[in-house]
N, C-alpha and C positions, 0 to 999 in steps of 0.2 A: 561528745554525743553520749548520752546515758540512757539506759532503760531501767525502769523500776520493776522489781520482781513482785510476785504475789505475796501478800501478807501471810506470814506463817508457813510458807512453802519451804521445802528443803532446798538449800542453795545449789547443791550439786557441785561438781568439780569446776575448777576455773583454770583457764590457760591465759597467761600474760605473755604476749609477744612483744619483746622489747628491742627496739633498734639500737645499734651501737652508737657510741659517742662520735663527735666530730673528728674527721681526718683532714689533712691538708688538701687532699684531692676533692673532698666535699666542698671546701671553701673555694677551690679553683674551678668548681663545676666540671671536674674531670671524671669520666666514667671509670669506676673501679672494677666492677665485676668480681672476678676471683683473684685479682691482684692483691697481695697481702700488704696493705698499707696500714701503718700504726696510727694510734690515736694521737692527736695533738695534746698539748697541756690543757687547752680548753676542753677537749673531749674527755680527758681524765676527770676534770672537775665536774663536767656534766654527769659522768657515770657515778661519781661519788654522791652528788646531790640526789640523783634519781634513786640510787641504791638505798638511801636512807628512807625514802618514801616506800619503796617496794618492800623493804625489810619489815616495815610496820604491818604488812599484810600477812606475815607469817608464812612465807612460801615453804613448801615441802620438798621441792626438788628444783634444780637448775640445770638446764641443758643449753649448750651453745654451739654455734659454728666454731670451727677450729681456726678460722682466720683471726689474726691477732687483734684487730679492731673490735671484734665481737668477744673474743676470749678475755681481753683486757677489761672490757665493760662488765662481763659476768664476774670477773674476779673481785670487783668492788662489792658486789652483793654477797658473794661467798665469804668475804672477809667479815661482813657484819652478821651473817646468819650462821656461820660455821658449817654450811653445806658444801659438799664437793660439787664441782662443775663437771658434767659429762660432756665431752667434746664430740661433735658429730660432723663429719665432712659433708654430709648431705644437707646440712643447714647453711652451706655457703651461698653467697650471692650468685645470681645468674651469670654463667659464663658467656661473655659477649665478644669473643674472638678479637678481630682487628679494631673494634670500638674501644677496647680497654686501653686506658691511658690517654684517650682523646678527650678534649673538652666538648661540651654540647654544641658549641658553635662550630667546631671542627667536624663533628659528626654530621651536623645539618649541611655543611658545605660539601662534604665528600660523599655522604650517603643520604641525601635529602629525601629521596623517594622512599627508601627503606624506613627512615625515621618517621616520615609522615604516615606510612602504613601502620607502623607500630602504635602511633598515637591514635589512629582510627580504631584500634582494637583488633586489627588483623593479625593472624598468627605469623610472626616474623622471627627468623633466626638472626637477631641483631649481631652484625659483624661476623656472621657465620657460626654463631654460638647456639645456645639452647633456646627452645621455645618456652614460653611461660608455663605451658601445660607440663612440660618436662621437668621444670623446676618444682611445680606442685607435686608431680609424681614421685619425686625423691624426698621432698621435705615434709609433706603432710603426713606420710606414714610414720616418720620419725617422731613427730609431735604426738600423734595418736598413741604410738607405742609407749611413750613415756607418760602420757596422760592416763593410760589404763592402769599404770602402777600406783596411781595416787590413792590415798585413803578417801573415804566419803567426804565430800566437801573440801578436798585438798586443793592446793594451788601449785601449778607448774609454771615456772618462768622459763621462757624460751628466748635466748639472746641471738638475734640474727640480723638480717639486712633488709632494707626497705622493700626491694623487689620480691625477695623470698617471702617476707612476712605477708605482703599483699596477696601473692598467689596462694599461699597457704590458707589465709583467711577465706579467700574466694572458694577454694576447694572444700574446706570444712563447712562452709555455709551452704554448699551446693549451688553456688551461683554459676551461670554459664561463663566461660572464659572471657567472652567479649565484654562482660559487665564488670570484670575485675578492676578495670581502670577507674570505675566510678567510686571505688573505695578511697581514692586519693592517697597521697604519700604520707610518710611519717617523718616528723622532724627528728633530728639527731637526739637520741636518748629518750624519746617518747615511746609510748607503748599502746597497744590495743588489748582489750580483754574479751575473751570468749567465755561464755557460761554454758553449762550443761543444762539443757531444757528437756521437756518431755518429748520433743520432736527433733532432738539433736542439738548441735551447737548453735548458739546465737551470739550476735555481736552486742556486747554491753557498753563498751567504750572504744573510741577510736582516736588516735593521736593525742592521748592524754598525757599529763605530766607537767606541762609548762603553759605559760601564756602563748597565744598563737605566734608562730615564727615562720619565716620562709623555709620551705623544704629544700635542702641542698643535697645534690648527689644523684645517683643513678635513677632515682624513682620520681623525679619531679617533672 
């Protein structure tokens, strides 16, 4: 999904929210949350390919979740750009309590009512963990703080997780929490782009970077 800007208008700052590469738990459809699961070899390859594309955009700064699947993804872009990666704990995925480590089938079997309520857009502490609004409360300010340091028309790359990226986008666009689900999930190592407009941030691209693929992981 792309939006065209006005001819001759100042581009403004740009935020690229990049989901980490594939993990084994993504493939197994196992809910990760804040569990520190590493990238697979496939995930490392995805990060390297995506990093080549993102490096061509000339990013000015990289910030990442400190979980290794995100930090490892960010490191591939850092290696190409020479930029340092700033690690931020508040960019971690949603903490999901007892759901973490379970497959989606296991969650639906054991916590079906709670799972269905979440999918309906109701505020749910999945597995006794965080609300989506609480994730946005911690992650969105981090993104804005780093974006404010950018030069005019600068680009910030934020490496994070599917659920955290979606809630952050929803918050920065001013969407009501119940509508955040409508943004859809991100495929591993794909990204969304927010651009600075006259009335705030706007979504320029969503789930960009590859041909359409199934979304695997916490956010599908």
